[in-house]
Structures are given as structure tokens and as C-alpha cells.
C-alpha positions in Angstrom: 23.9 8.5 0.8 22.5 10.5 3.2 21.3 14.2 2.7 22.9 16.7 3.4 19.7 19.1 5.5 22.0 21.9 6.6 23.1 23.3 3.0 19.7 24.6 3.3 19.0 26.4 6.1 19.8 30.2 3.7 16.9 31.7 5.0 17.0 34.3 3.0 14.0 37.4 2.3 12.4 36.8 -0.4 14.0 39.3 -3.2 10.9 41.6 -5.2 7.1 40.3 -4.3 5.5 37.8 -3.7 2.7 38.2 -3.3 2.5 38.9 -6.8 4.6 35.8 -6.7 2.5 33.5 -5.7 -0.4 34.7 -6.9 1.2 33.9 -11.0 3.0 31.0 -9.8 -1.7 29.9 -9.0 -2.6 31.0 -11.7 -0.5 29.2 -14.1 -1.2 26.3 -12.3 -4.3 26.6 -12.4 -4.3 26.8 -15.9 -2.7 23.5 -15.9 -4.8 21.6 -13.8 -8.1 22.0 -17.4 -5.0 19.8 -19.4 -4.6 17.2 -16.0 -8.5 17.1 -15.9 -9.1 16.7 -19.9 -6.2 13.8 -20.7 -7.1 11.4 -17.5 -3.5 12.6 -15.7 -3.3 11.4 -11.7 -0.7 14.0 -9.8 0.3 12.6 -6.2 1.9 16.1 -4.1 3.4 15.2 -0.3 4.0 17.7 1.5 6.5 16.7 3.9 9.4 18.3 6.7 9.4 20.3 10.3 6.3 20.8 12.7 5.9 25.3 11.8 8.2 24.3 8.4 5.1 26.0 6.8 3.6 22.7 4.9 -0.4 23.8 5.9 0.7 26.9 4.5 1.8 25.5 1.4 -0.7 23.2 1.3 -3.1 25.7 1.7 -1.9 27.9 -1.6 -1.7 24.7 -3.2 -5.4 24.9 -2.8 -6.0 27.9 -2.9 -4.6 27.5 -7.2 -6.2 24.5 -8.0 -10.3 24.0 -8.3 -11.8 21.8 -5.6 -12.8 20.0 -6.8 -10.5 18.1 -7.8 -8.5 18.3 -5.6 -8.2 15.5 -2.3 -6.4 16.8 0.1 -5.2 14.2 2.9 -3.8 14.5 6.7 -2.3 10.8 8.0 -0.7 11.2 11.1 0.5 8.5 12.8 -1.9 5.6 12.1 0.1 2.3 13.9 3.0 0.6 12.4 1.5 -2.3 10.7 -1.0 -2.5 13.2 -4.1 -3.2 10.2 -2.4 -4.3 7.7 0.3 -3.5 5.6 1.6 0.5 7.5 0.8 1.6 3.9 -2.7 0.5 3.5 -4.1 3.9 4.8 -2.3 5.8 2.3 -2.6 3.7 -0.9 -7.0 4.0 0.0 -6.8 7.8 -0.9 -5.2 8.2 -3.5 -7.1 9.9 -6.1 -8.7 9.1 -9.6 -7.4 9.5 -13.3 -8.0 14.1 -14.1 -7.2 14.0 -9.7 -4.6 15.5 -7.3 -4.1 14.2 -4.1 -2.6 16.5 -1.3 -0.1 14.2 1.5 0.1 16.3 4.6 2.1 13.4 7.6 3.1 11.0 4.2 4.7 7.5 4.2 7.3 8.7 4.3 7.0 10.2 7.7 5.8 7.4 9.0 8.3 5.8 8.2 10.8 8.8 9.7 8.2 8.5 13.1 7.8 4.4 13.7 12.0 4.7 13.9 12.7 7.1 16.1 10.4 5.8 18.2 11.5 3.5 18.0 8.7 1.1 16.4 11.1 -1.0 13.9 13.6 -3.4 13.7 16.4 -3.3 12.1 14.9 -5.6 9.0 11.5 -3.4 9.1 13.7 0.1 9.1 16.3 -1.6 6.5 12.8 -2.2 4.0 11.7 0.7 5.2 12.6 3.8 1.6 12.6 0.2 -0.6 8.9 -0.5 0.4 8.3 3.1 -0.6 10.1 3.1 -3.5 8.0 0.3 -4.6 5.0 2.3 -4.2 5.6 5.1 -5.8 7.8 3.1 -8.6 3.7 2.0 -8.3 2.3 4.6 -9.0 4.2 6.7 -11.8 4.0 3.3 -13.1 0.3 3.7 -14.4 0.8 7.1 -15.5 0.8 8.8 -11.8 3.0 12.4 -11.6 4.8 12.1 -8.0 6.1 15.7 -6.5 7.3 15.2 -3.5 8.4 18.4 -1.6 10.4 19.3 2.0 9.6 22.3 3.5 13.3 22.6 6.5 14.0 25.1 8.6 16.9 25.1 11.3 16.3 24.5 15.5 16.0 28.2 16.4 13.8 28.8 13.8 11.4 26.1 14.5 11.5 26.7 18.4 10.6 29.8 17.9 7.6 28.9 15.5 6.4 26.4 18.0 6.6 28.9 20.5 4.4 31.6 18.9 2.5 28.6 18.5 1.7 27.6 21.8 0.9 31.7 22.7 -1.9 32.2 20.9 -5.0 30.6 21.7 -6.2 30.0 17.0 -3.2 28.3 16.9 -2.8 26.2 20.3 -5.3 23.2 19.4 -2.4 22.8 16.4 0.5 21.9 19.0 0.5 18.8 20.6 2.4 17.2 23.3 4.4 15.2 20.5 5.0 18.1 18.4 7.6 19.4 21.7 8.7 16.3 22.9 9.8 16.8 19.0 12.5 18.9 19.2 14.2 17.6 21.9 15.0 14.5 19.4 15.4 16.8 16.1 18.4 14.6 16.3 16.6 11.6 16.2 14.0 13.1 13.6 17.3 14.5 11.2 19.2 10.8 11.3 15.7 9.5 10.3 15.3 12.0 8.0 18.2 12.3 6.1 18.0 8.8 5.4 14.7 8.9 3.8 15.6 11.7 1.3 17.9 9.8 0.5 17.3 6.9 -0.3 14.1 7.6 -1.7 15.4 10.2 -3.7 14.2 8.6 -7.5 13.6 9.6 -11.1 10.7 8.8 -10.9 9.6 10.7 -7.6 12.7 13.2 -6.9 13.3 14.7 -3.6 12.6 18.6 -3.5 13.4 20.0 -1.0 13.0 23.7 0.2 14.6 26.6 2.6 11.7 27.5 4.8 13.5 29.5 7.2 12.1 32.7 5.2 8.3 31.7 5.2 7.4 33.8 1.9 10.5 32.2 0.1 8.4 29.0 0.6 5.6 29.7 -0.3 7.7 30.9 -3.6 9.7 28.2 -4.6 7.8 25.3 -3.6 4.4 26.9 -6.1 6.8 27.4 -8.4 7.7 22.8 -7.9 4.8 22.1 -8.4 4.0 24.0 -11.5 7.4 23.0 -13.3 6.3 18.8 -12.2 2.6 20.1 -14.3 4.1 21.9 -17.0 6.7 18.9 -17.4 3.8 16.3 -17.1 0.2 17.2 -18.7 0.2 17.9 -22.7 -0.8 22.0 -23.6 -3.2 21.1 -26.8 -6.6 19.7 -26.0 -6.8 15.9 -26.7 -8.4 15.2 -30.4 -12.4 15.8 -30.6 -13.2 11.9 -31.5 -11.5 11.3 -28.5 -13.3 14.2 -26.2 -16.5 16.0 -27.6 -19.8 14.7 -27.6 -22.6 16.5 -29.9 -25.7 17.9 -27.9 -28.2 17.3 -30.9 -31.9 18.8 -29.8 -34.8 19.5 -31.6 -37.3 22.2 -31.5 
């Protein structure tokens, strides 16, 4: 069933001290990451959503709370549907090792949505895309990875306002591609594609958290909290047994 994104459009300002809330979530995540590293757990975080919804800001906030030596951030823009093998292959190759966190901006979901909007898919390929995503994510989950999927949603007026502000800032224009501007006019097609994908790829092993990002501070706190809660459920709080983790160094005087 398609996801009704209109349910996530309140835009209410954050109630409280957002700066303190963000710092608190980052501190908790940092403590949890130690357990993740020691226990060798893999974490896959997908940050999807509208251009201008604050995805990069959320990724920066996530990275600021984690040990960067165990984090791999990836931004894979449109790679060409199947031009270089299976369309999911570029993402397979970016998955982290035990104890690592893989962050994805422009994920496999966006790749499928882009191909749909650009009319690069046959009806059969589009129908199959969600199944292939679910199979891909299920394989990762069965091999011990915790998958966190966040979608940042903003209304069309908010998106247009933010992209116009970006276009007027000489230090931010580099982030604005013609494709984003064209996407404003194709928003209905994008929304239809996203609504379908969000509904069909919301699974028990890789559920979606849809975030109302019309208020930037609320989006940051909500996104960090969602990741921290997922880590809390997936990562053991106790250190491993001594016999499994301790290396004794014998030194002679």
C-alpha cells in the first residue's frame, strides 16, 4: 500500500532546547558505537528524502556523534540503471565490515525512484524493483546488519523556498543541480514513486522512519533519536567475555 506522505507535514517547531537535545543524542550514540565496534556489529543507515529536506545536515550530525574511523559515508548519485551490471551492485560494494557503520545519501531507493521518474524502467522492472530491494536488505539483515532507513519529508512550498535560498547563496549553489530544479516541476511524479517505494519496502527487517522535516531542528533531533533507538535495540550493552576479547601482553623487564 502506498505511503501517504501528507500525514508527515505538521512542521511544528521543536519544543525545548534543540542544541542540547542533539548533543545528548550524539553522546548516547557514541557510547553505543563502542559496543558496536567491540561486538563487530554492522550498521547500515539510509538517509533519503526530498532535495532541500536537510539530509546532509542530518548526516553531518550523525557523523559528529560517531568515531569516524569506523564510519563510511557514501553519496552515490544516479549510476545508470543496469549499465554496469545489476543496478544494486554499486551499493553492495560500499557495505562496511564488522563493527562499521555505512551511511548512504542517494541510496538504492532513490536510484529506483529516479529511474521510474526518468522513464528508464519497463513496467516489469518497476514492479520488480521493490522485491529486489527487500531481498537485498533481507540478506544484509540475515547476516547480522542492523538497517535504519530515514525519509525526510517536506512540503512543496518548503522545498521550493529552501532551494531558492540555496540558489541565491554563492557558497551553496554548487549543491544545486539542474536536475533538482527540474524535479520541482516533476514533484508529483517523484511523490508517486516515493509513496509506492516507501510502502512496498517497509519491512520487518528494514522498516522506514518518515520524518517531518519542515522544521529543521525537529528533523535533526528526530533522525538522531531514531538511529540511537535502533542501535540500543541491536547492540549488546555488556562487554564480551574476557576469553573472547582480552589479549594479554607479556612483558619482560
